[in-house]
C-alpha positions as CSV (number, residue, x, y, z in Angstrom):
1,X,0.0,0.0,0.0
2,X,1.4,3.4,-0.9
3,X,2.3,5.9,1.9
4,X,-0.5,8.2,1.1
5,X,-3.0,5.4,1.3
6,X,-1.6,4.3,4.7
7,X,-1.8,7.8,6.1
8,X,-5.4,8.2,5.1
9,X,-6.3,4.7,6.3
10,X,-4.7,5.3,9.7
11,X,-6.5,8.6,10.0
12,X,-9.9,7.1,9.0
13,X,-9.4,4.1,11.3
14,X,-9.0,6.5,14.2
15,X,-12.1,8.4,13.2
16,X,-10.3,11.6,12.5
17,X,-10.9,14.3,9.9
18,X,-8.0,15.9,8.2
19,X,-8.7,19.0,10.2
20,X,-8.6,17.1,13.5
21,X,-5.3,15.5,12.6
22,X,-3.9,18.8,11.5
23,X,-4.8,20.5,14.7
24,X,-3.3,17.7,16.8
25,X,0.1,18.0,15.0
26,X,0.2,21.8,14.5
27,X,-0.3,21.8,10.8
28,X,-2.8,23.3,8.4
29,X,-5.6,21.1,7.0
30,X,-4.4,21.9,3.5
31,X,-1.0,20.3,4.4
32,X,-2.7,17.1,5.4
33,X,-4.8,17.3,2.2
34,X,-1.6,17.4,0.2
35,X,0.2,14.6,2.0
36,X,-2.6,12.1,1.6
37,X,-2.7,12.0,-2.2
38,X,1.1,12.2,-2.4
39,X,1.3,15.9,-3.6
40,X,3.6,16.8,-0.7
41,X,6.1,15.1,1.6
42,X,6.0,15.8,5.3
43,X,9.3,16.5,7.2
44,X,10.6,13.8,9.4
45,X,9.4,15.7,12.5
46,X,5.9,16.0,11.0
47,X,5.9,12.3,10.1
48,X,6.6,11.5,13.7
49,X,3.9,13.9,15.0
50,X,1.3,12.4,12.7
51,X,2.3,8.9,13.7
52,X,2.0,9.8,17.4
53,X,-1.4,11.5,16.9
54,X,-2.6,8.3,15.1
55,X,-1.0,6.0,17.7
56,X,0.7,4.1,15.0
57,X,4.5,3.6,14.5
58,X,5.8,5.9,11.8
59,X,7.4,3.1,9.9
60,X,3.9,1.5,9.4
61,X,2.7,4.7,7.7
62,X,5.7,6.2,6.0
63,X,8.3,4.6,3.7
64,X,11.2,6.5,5.3
């Protein structure tokens, strides 16, 4: 499964909207909306923040 699909799947599994995830990690909703279809790449710090917010190890969501 592609990274963008894993990010969205983890978010949906937790019952979160893009806005809720963005607020938890200190990003704008538009940034999450870019990451999910693969139109942007989060920094390593933001990858870890999103993984923490989703209670999922970063390696399960992101390729690197």
